[in-house]
C-alpha positions in Angstrom: 7.7 -16.4 11.5 9.1 -16.9 8.0 9.3 -13.2 7.5 11.1 -12.7 10.8 13.5 -15.5 10.1 14.4 -14.0 6.8 15.6 -10.9 8.7 17.5 -12.6 11.5 19.3 -15.0 9.1 20.7 -12.3 6.8 24.2 -13.0 5.4 26.7 -10.2 5.8 24.5 -7.8 7.8 23.0 -7.9 11.2 19.4 -6.7 11.5 17.0 -6.3 14.5 13.3 -7.0 13.7 10.9 -4.5 15.2 7.6 -6.5 15.2 4.4 -4.5 15.4 1.3 -6.5 16.5 -1.3 -4.5 14.7 -4.5 -4.5 16.7 -6.3 -7.0 19.0 -6.8 -9.8 16.5 -3.3 -11.5 16.6 -3.4 -15.2 17.1 -2.7 -15.9 20.8 -0.1 -18.6 20.1 1.8 -16.2 17.7 1.6 -13.4 20.2 3.0 -15.6 23.0 5.8 -17.0 20.8 6.9 -13.5 19.8 6.9 -12.3 23.4 9.4 -14.9 24.4 11.9 -14.2 21.6 15.1 -12.4 22.5 16.1 -11.6 18.9 13.5 -9.0 18.2 11.7 -6.0 19.7 7.9 -6.3 20.1 5.4 -3.5 20.0 1.7 -4.1 20.5 -1.0 -1.6 19.3 -4.6 -1.5 20.6 -6.0 -0.4 17.2 -5.7 -2.3 13.9 -4.3 0.4 11.6 -1.5 0.0 9.1 -0.5 3.7 9.1 -0.3 3.6 13.0 1.8 0.4 12.8 4.2 2.0 10.3 4.4 5.1 12.5 5.1 3.0 15.6 7.7 1.0 13.9 9.5 4.0 12.5 9.4 5.7 15.9 11.3 2.7 17.4 14.1 2.8 14.8 17.5 3.5 16.4 19.8 2.4 13.6 21.2 4.3 10.7 19.0 2.5 8.2 15.7 0.8 8.3 13.4 -1.3 6.1 9.7 -2.5 6.2 8.5 -6.0 5.7 4.9 -7.3 5.7 4.3 -10.5 7.6 3.6 -12.6 4.5 6.7 -11.5 2.5 10.4 -12.2 3.0 13.9 -10.9 2.3 16.3 -13.0 0.3 19.4 -14.1 2.1 21.8 -11.2 1.1 19.2 -8.4 0.9 20.6 -6.3 3.7 24.2 -6.6 2.5 23.2 -5.7 -1.0 21.2 -2.6 0.1 23.8 -1.3 2.5 26.4 -1.8 -0.2 24.3 0.5 -2.5 24.4 3.2 0.2 28.1 2.8 0.5 28.5 3.1 -3.2 26.4 6.3 -3.3 26.6 8.3 -0.1 24.1 10.8 -1.5 21.3 8.3 -1.5 18.4 8.7 0.9 16.6 5.6 -0.2 17.6 2.4 -2.0 14.9 0.6 -3.9 15.6 -2.9 -5.3 13.9 -5.4 -7.5 12.3 -8.5 -6.2 10.0 -11.4 -7.0 6.2 -11.5 -7.1 5.1 -14.9 -5.9 1.5 -16.2 -6.1 -0.9 -18.5 -7.7 1.8 -21.0 -8.5 4.1 -18.5 -10.3 7.2 -16.5 -9.4 8.2 -13.6 -11.6 10.4 -10.6 -11.4 8.6 -7.5 -10.2 10.0 -4.9 -12.6 11.7 -6.0 -15.9 13.6 -2.8 -16.5 14.5 0.0 -14.0 15.8 2.4 -16.6 12.5 4.2 -17.2 11.9 4.3 -13.4 15.3 5.8 -12.8 14.6 8.6 -15.4 11.1 9.4 -14.1 10.5 7.9 -10.7 7.6 10.3 -9.8 5.6 9.6 -12.9 6.3 5.9 -13.3 5.2 5.3 -9.7 1.6 5.9 -10.8 1.9 3.4 -13.6 3.9 0.8 -11.8 4.4 1.0 -8.0 8.1 0.4 -7.6 7.9 1.0 -3.8 6.2 -2.2 -2.6 6.3 -2.7 1.2 9.5 -4.8 1.1 11.4 -3.1 -1.7 13.1 -0.2 0.0 15.7 0.6 2.6 15.7 4.1 4.0 18.4 6.3 5.5 17.0 7.1 9.0 18.4 10.6 8.9 16.8 11.4 5.5 13.5 9.7 6.1 12.3 11.0 9.5 9.3 10.1 11.5 7.3 13.1 10.2 7.1 11.5 6.8 5.0 8.7 8.4 2.6 11.1 10.2 0.1 11.8 7.4 0.1 8.4 5.6 -3.5 7.7 4.7 -5.2 4.4 5.4 -4.8 2.3 2.2 -2.5 3.2 -0.7 0.2 3.8 1.9 3.1 3.0 -0.2 2.0 5.0 -3.2 1.6 8.0 -1.0 5.0 7.5 0.6 6.6 6.9 -2.8 5.2 10.2 -4.0 6.7 12.0 -1.0 10.1 10.4 -1.5 10.2 10.9 -5.2 9.4 14.6 -4.8 12.4 15.6 -2.7 14.6 12.7 -1.8 17.5 11.0 -3.7 16.5 7.5 -4.6 19.0 4.9 -5.8 17.4 2.1 -7.8 19.2 -1.2 -7.9 18.1 -3.9 -10.3 18.9 -6.8 -8.1 16.2 -9.0 -6.5 16.3 -8.9 -2.7 12.7 -9.8 -1.6 9.7 -12.1 -2.3 6.3 -10.3 -2.3 3.4 -12.6 -2.1 0.3 -11.7 -4.1 -2.1 -14.5 -3.1 -2.3 -14.2 0.7 -5.8 -14.9 2.0 -7.3 -11.9 3.8 -4.9 -9.4 2.3 -6.0 -5.8 2.9 -5.5 -5.0 -0.8 -8.3 -7.4 -1.6 -10.8 -6.2 1.0 -13.9 -4.0 0.7 -12.3 -1.5 3.0 -9.4 -1.1 0.6 -11.7 -0.3 -2.3 -14.0 2.1 -0.3 -11.0 3.7 1.4 -9.2 4.4 -1.8 -10.8 7.8 -2.7 -9.9 9.3 0.7 -6.3 8.1 0.4 -6.0 9.4 -3.2 -7.4 12.8 -2.0 -4.6 12.9 0.5 -2.1 12.5 -2.3 -3.6 15.6 -4.0 -2.6 17.7 -0.9 1.1 17.2 -2.0 2.9 19.7 -4.1 2.7 17.7 -7.3 3.6 18.8 -10.8 0.6 19.5 -12.9 0.8 16.4 -15.1 1.3 14.2 -12.1 -1.6 15.9 -10.3 -3.7 15.1 -13.4 -2.7 11.4 -13.2 -3.7 11.3 -9.5 -7.1 12.9 -10.3 -7.6 10.1 -12.9 -7.0 7.7 -10.1 -9.5 9.5 -7.9 -12.2 9.3 -10.5 -11.5 5.6 -11.0 -11.5 5.0 -7.2 -14.9 6.7 -6.8 -16.2 4.6 -9.6 -14.9 1.4 -8.1 -16.4 2.3 -4.8 -19.8 2.9 -6.4 -19.7 -0.4 -8.4 -18.7 -2.3 -5.2 -21.7 -0.9 -3.4 -24.0 -1.6 -6.3 -23.0 -5.2 -6.6 -23.6 -5.5 -2.8 -27.1 -4.1 -3.3 -26.3 -0.8 -1.4 -27.8 1.5 -4.0 -28.0 4.7 -1.8 -24.2 4.4 -1.2 -23.6 3.5 -4.8 -25.4 6.7 -6.0 -23.4 8.8 -3.5 -20.1 7.5 -4.8 -21.2 7.9 -8.4 -22.4 11.5 -8.0 -19.1 12.4 -6.5 -17.3 10.8 -9.4 -19.5 12.7 -11.9 -18.7 16.0 -10.0 -15.0 15.6 -10.7 -13.4 17.2 -13.7 -13.6 14.6 -16.4 -16.2 12.6 -14.5 -18.4 12.5 -17.5 -16.4 9.5 -18.7 -18.4 7.5 -16.2 -21.8 8.8 -17.2 -22.8 5.7 -19.1 -22.5 3.7 -15.9 -25.5 5.6 -14.6 -27.8 3.2 -16.5 -26.7 0.3 -14.3 -27.7 2.3 -11.2 -31.0 3.3 -12.7 -32.0 -0.2 -13.8 -30.9 -1.7 -10.5 -32.7 1.0 -8.5 -35.8 0.5 -10.6 -35.8 -3.2 -9.8 -35.5 -2.4 -6.1 -38.4 0.0 -6.2 -40.5 -2.5 -8.2 -39.7 -5.3 -5.7 -40.7 -3.0 -2.8 -44.0 -2.0 -4.4 -44.8 -5.7 -5.0 -44.1 -6.4 -1.4 -46.3 -3.6 -0.3 -49.1 -4.9 -2.5 -48.7 -8.4 -1.0 -48.9 -7.0 2.5 -52.0 -5.0 1.7 
């Protein structure tokens, strides 16, 4: 409700929230409250999928510009006016990306200290510091059509979308804070096991893009790191068969030898598992 109110109370710009209830797990009281509001448009999806929710929301846009806001974040009071002003100042812009605040664990700090490097190299800096957080951008509807949202992978959605935009869209960066992005929300997708295990597939989707060779190499680095993280997550959970599968995929990548030393952790853990199983068999016999 705080996120929605931050949209409807904007100073100097009228906005219509398109609220997507993402799957069957919404709190009944929240669902009922939203259904009775006249100042928003409500869409309900049967399946819990962020890419599907983004697609459904974009498909419902009827205005010249649109933005995206997660339910735990908020816009600052003049965000819409500031962003529309940037489009007016630069009619060539397809996207306006602004600064904002990261809020969490008792601290609030500016998201990006200096936009100058990002303005020079948006494609390459995206992989070092994701400037396209879910609430940072406003998009020209004409220039950012629905088809851009049709291949977004589950997890790493905004890195993927940022790559596509940086490849062939004109982005105007504005070093003014217009949002609050919360980093300590309980149950956040980015902290989940599914996010870690889904990372390699999402990163592989990025490699389908027509990337410059140096950027492709950076994405491949991320793929190796993602495969390793998935293996380590499964190892810690005791799922050694799955951990070996992720690790062997990592080693098979060009440059995967950098993770060869990690093999000893899988070997020792697997050996302990086998020893425990043999003891159990001995006790049973």
